[in-house]
N, C-alpha and C positions, 0 to 999 in steps of 0.2 A: 530605508522598503518601503513606504508609504505611497511616495513619488514615483514606485517603480511598475505599480499596479496601477490599471487603467479604469477605475473603480466605475466613473458613469458610464465608462463603453457599455458594461452588462449590466447595468441598474433596471433598465427597461425589460430586457430579455427576463431578469429574476422578477419583475414586475405584476408579469403573466402568469406566475403560479398563484397569484391570489384575486379573490373578488373584491369589488368594489363597491357591493353591496351587503355583503353580510362578513361577520367576523370582527376582531380590534384589528386595529391599525398594524401592520404589518413592521418589523425589524429592515434597516437600511441592508443592501446589499453587503454597503462595505463593514456593517457591524458583523454581519452573518460570516462571511468569507475573514474580514480580520481575525474573530474568537477562535475560527479552527486553526489560524495559521498561528496563530500565539501557542493555540495548544500543543500543535507539531512542533512547534520550535524549542521551548521551555519541555517539553517532554512530560507532560504533566497530567492529572485527572480533569474530565470537565467540571466538577468542582473546584479544584484547585487552582483551575486557568482563571475562572470566575472572581476567586481572591486575588488574584496576581494583577488582574485587571482593575479589582476596586483600589489595591493599595498603588499602583502604577502610574504615575499621571501620561507619562510619555506610551505605555499599552492603552490607555483611553483616548490619545490622539490617534493613536493605531486605526484604531476601529471607527473614527469620527464624531466623535463628543469633542463641543464646543469648549467644555472648560471643565476643569478637574470635580469630582462629586465622591465624596463617600460612601453613598448607595451602592451597592452591582448593579449593572447597568441593564443586568437582565438573569434569567435565573439559568441555573448548571441543566436544566432538562432540555433547555432552548435547544441546545448545540447537537440532540439526538435528530429535533426536527431541520434544522440545519441540513444539517449529512442527510439527508432524505431530500430535501428541496436542491440543494446544490449538487448537482448529481456530477457522474465521471468528466461526460461527453462536456461540458461547461468550463469545468476547471481547466480540461486540456488544450480549450479553446484558447482561455487567460494565459494558459503556458505558452502556447504556440505565440501568440501577438506580443507580449513580453518578449521573446527568444528573437523573434523575427527583428522588433524594433532595436534591438542591441547588435544584431550582428547585422542590421543595414546599416547604420551608422559607421560602423568598423570596416564596411564593405567598399572599399572603391570601386568596383566593377560595376555596382546597381545602375548606378545612370548610363554606363555603358551596355548592359544589359537592354535595358528601357530603348535605346538606341536603334539598337539591333534588332527589336520586336517590331518598331515603327519602320525599320526597312524592308520588313519580311528575312530577314536573314536568321540560317539557323544558329541557335544557341547552343555554345561549345557546353558540354561536363564539366561541370566546378564541382568541389567539395570531399570530403572523406565521410563515409555511412557506417556505422557502428550499429550491427543487431545482436541480439541475443536476448535470450526466454530465464526467466527466474520465478521461484515461488515465493508468494508471502504466506507464510505460515501461520496459522488460528490460531486461537487461543482453546484449544481444550484441551481433554486426557488424550495420552496417548492409545487408540483404539485396538481391542482385542474384542473378539467376535464372544470369545466366552463373559467377558465384560460389558461388551454391550447387549448382551441377554439378559444378564441379572441385573443392571439397570432399569432396564426394558419390564421385565417381570415385578421388580417394586414400583414402576409406576402405576401397572395395571393393578396392583393391590393398592395403592391409594383412590385408583379410578374404581375400583367395587366400593371402597368404603361411601364414597360420596354419592355414589348410583344408591346404596343398600339404606342411606337413613332416610329416605322418606317414604321407606318400602317396610319400615320394622314390622307395622301393624298385621300388614297382608302378609308379609315372608318373617314368620320366625327365628328362623335359623338363614343364617348368613353363609354365602358361599361357601365353601373352604378352599382354601388359596394355598396350603402347604408351607407359609411365608418360612415357619425355623428349617423345616426339613430341607427345602431350597438352598435357604441359605449355610447350613452346613454342610451339602454339595459342594456349593460355589466355594466355600472356604476352603475345602480339603483340596482342592489343587489351586487353586488361586495364591495358596501360600506357599506351595511348592517353588524352590530355588528351579528346579529345572523338571518340566512336564514333557513324558516322551506325548508320539501321537496318536496313539490310541488309547490314553488317560486322558489326552484334551477332546478327543472326537466322544469320547463317554459322557465326560460332565456336558460338552455342548448339546446332544441327544436328548440328557437330560434335562438341561433348561428349555430346551425347545418346548418338551412336554409339560414343564411348568405356566410354559405362557401360552401354550396352546392351551391349555386349563382353564386359565386367567381370561383370554381374549373370548372363549365361549361361555365362562359365567357373565361376561358384560353383556353379551348378546341375549342371554335369559333374562335378567336384570331391565334389560330394554324390553323385551316381549311381556314382561310383567308389568311393567307401566313406569319405569324407571325413563328420565328425560335426559336428554344429553345437554338440557338448560342449565343443571344441578352442577355441569364440569362448568371450571374457567375458560375463558380462551387458551391460557395454555395448554391446557390437561387435554382441549379437543384437538389442537395441532399435534400433540404430543401422541396421541391415540392413534391419528391417522399416521404417523411416523412409525410409529410400532407396529402395525400392519404390514408396512412396509418391508419393514428390517426382519419380520418372522416371514415370510414370503420368500427374501433373497436370502437368509440362513438356511431355510430348508431345502430350499433348491439345492445348495451349496453343500448341505448336509449330504443329500442323497444322491447328488450326482459325486461326491468327492473332487468339487475342486473349489480352488484359492480364490477366485475374484467373480465377479458378475457386475453388468453394466450398471453404471447409477450407483454405483455402492455407497451406502449411508453408514458412518464411521460415526455419529453425535448425535444421540435424539435432540438437544438444545439448538445444533444447528445443523438442519439435517441438508444443507445446501453443500456442504463442503464435502472435497470428494478427494480420494487418495492419488497424489498425485508422483509418480516415476521419475526420480532423477539422475539416481544411478549415481550419485557421488559417495566419495569415502564417506564413514559417521551419519550418513543421511541418505540413505538410497530413496527412502519415499517420504515426503514431507503431504502434510494436510492442510489446504488452503488454495487462495485462488492462484491461476499461473496469467503469467502476464508477459508480453514481449515487447521489450524498450529497444528505441533507436538512440543511438548517441550522436550528434554534430555539434562540432566545435565545443566538447565538454560539456555541452546542453543535453539535457536527457527529455527526450517522450515516451508517453505510454502509450504505446499504437494499438495495443491489442489486451482483451486484460477478461477471462471468464473463468467463472467457480468449476466448469468441466475440463478435462484433461484435451490437450490438444496438440499437433504437431506445428511446430510453429515455422515448419519449410513453407507449407501451406501458405503461410501468409508474407511470403518474402515480394511478392512481386507488390503487392497492396501498401507495404510499409514504403517502398522505392518510390512508389508512386503518390505516395503521402511527400514525399521529401519534395519531388517535382509540385506539387501544388502548393507547399507551402514555401518554397525560395524561387520556384520558376523553371529550374534546371535541372539536369540528373546528374547525380553524384558520378566523380570521377572514378571513383573505387568503393567497392561495398566489402567492408571486412567482417567475416562472420564465421561461425564456427561449422564444425565438418559437416552438420544434420542439413545445414543449408545450402551446401552444394550439391545438388543434385544435377541430373544431365538438363533436365527440363528450366532450372533458373539458369543453369550457365549459359545456355543455350537463349533465352530471354535476356540475359543482359548482353550478349554478344552482339546481337542484333541493333541493341541501344547505344553500342560504344562502353559497356560500363567495366571495369576491369573488375572480377571478382577475386579478393583473396585465397589463396591455400594452392596446393598442388591440383594438377592435372588427373582428371578420372580415368583407371585403367591400371594397368602394370605402373611403378615408377622406374624410370629413365634409370640404366646403370650411370652414364656418365652426365652430371649434373654443375653446370657452369657457376662460376663462384660468385658472377652478379647475381645468377636465380636465387642462387644460399642467400644472400645478401636481402636480397628482395623477399622472400619467405621470411625470413630473420624480423624484419623490418616490419612487415604487415603482422606478424605475430604480435610484435611489441606494440605496436599501435591500437591493435583489439583487446589488449587489457585493460584500456582506459575504462571502458565499460566494466568492469570487472570492480576495479577502484568508485566505480558510483553505487555500483551495490553493495558495496561493503559500507560505504558512505550512508546509503539509506537503512541499513540493517542494525548497523553499528550507533552511528549519530541519531539515527532518526525513527519511528514505527515499524519500518519494513516487517523487521525480523519477527514480529509478536505483533497481528492486529488484533485490535481487543473490543472491535464493534462484533456487535453480534447478528445483526441483520444483511443479507447481501447487498442490497443496496448499499447500507451505509458502509459496509468493508469496501466496497469500490470507490465511494468517495474519499475513504482515509487513505487509501493508497494512493488515488490522485494528488490529493495532499499533499504527500510526501516527497513526490517530484517534483511538484510546484515549488515547495519550498526548498529542496537541494537545488534548485538551480537559480532559487532569488538569493543563496546563500552565495553562490557562488559570484553574483553581479556584486554582492555586497564585499566579498574578499578584494574583487577587483579596484574597486573605489576607494579600499582602504589602502591597497597597494600602490594606485596612483599617487593617496594624498603621502603616503611615507616617501614615496622616489623625491618628492620638492624637499627634501630634505639628509639626502644620501646623495653621494658621488657614482655619476653609472660606473664607472672605470673603475676604480677602487673600491667602495662599499661604505664608504667611511662615512659618518656626521656630518655634516657643512651647515654653516648657518643661512636659512633663507634671506634674501636680499631685501625682501620687504617685511622683515623684523630689524630695529632698528635698537641692539643689546646695550650701548653705550647712553641713550638717553634713557633707556628704564631704568638702567641702574643709577644714574645722576641726581634723578629726578623722585625717584618711589621707593628707594632703599635706604634703610635709615637704621643702624645696628643699635639694640640698647642694650648696656651692661650696667651690672648691681658693681657699685662703690662699695665693697663690704668694709672698708672704714669708716665713711661716713654715712653708711645703710639708706644710700639714696638712689636714685637713679640719675645716669649722665648719658648724655644723647653724642654718639661719635657718625658722624655722618662720613 
């Protein structure tokens, strides 16, 4: 796997992130990216990944160490800095370069394409492109309006305690937060198996009043002389998030609506948004939405956003990226129903690209067998990308992104698709190696011609038996 990745090609780009005069010497790009790949491949935590590298000489070679060492090569906290420095765009560049190099090796018409470019002739469309979108769920508790308001009330209570400490002498009485009463009101509804609309609305209204009271007490403490410097960085960010949550929940409660733009569903990760997928079992997921393309069973991360978006709007951009990477448009594009808009169909028709699926409008009464066969073939071919999503979510970490920051989450998702492609290349090498020992027609194992089994048996095989009568060893050649 180490030979597949062009480490040196991106070392200079990675070095630009650091200062040549300040700070300690930075870790090499191979060590940074290699550690993240090992973590994704093994499915371990940051600490466990460092322990695995410390115990395994092969993993130490993979990250660029010259010899085996028993000490950990780096601290587990460095993986967070690696994910911040190596952004998703850089990983996508590496992914495209690896895949393009492997596809060009097996593509017999690359030289023919170059000759046509020199002559100025038009290059024919080639290849099949699959497009689809999915969601990478984040590691958060399933959000409810009542639960978020209760959590915000608890956090504001702790902030009030910290702001009041330096004002004990000046203010004799601590601001009342009604914490016990508010908790009882919350548990009265939260513990019920089924809650009616009126009960839920009444409970949300009460929690909004308690939260408004706490926010007012915080403003009073600041005016009395309390400083926000007494709060930690996490509490400062949480306070700003709570104010936005209160505005959103108050607006929904007053207008009796269930949605609001840029809705916050987690106080610890306010960048996460609800993504409506409309699938059975999981109609709504909470995490980053990504649009992916698949070429020859290799996957590319074309678009990733923490906000919800319509994937059909990026159809042209993804097809243009295919042309930018390979030098020609695809012969056909296999997509879901949401991509088959009139605008996208006309755009493909102008460039001679066939888009899968039936035509827009009323379906015809008589459909030929050839068209049915083509539609069935397109749908079967499009299912390949669903298998890639399944592999990324079941075998790797796409099903639950454990990173907490928006930039580290994007890096973690991009690393997942890079490892998916590397795993495919390793399987190809393994199948090529095993083909040397099998008969292509029958599938039976054969003896390779470059191994002399007779020579091995005659010269190196000696069987030792115990003579029980004499209790001694006798050699039998």
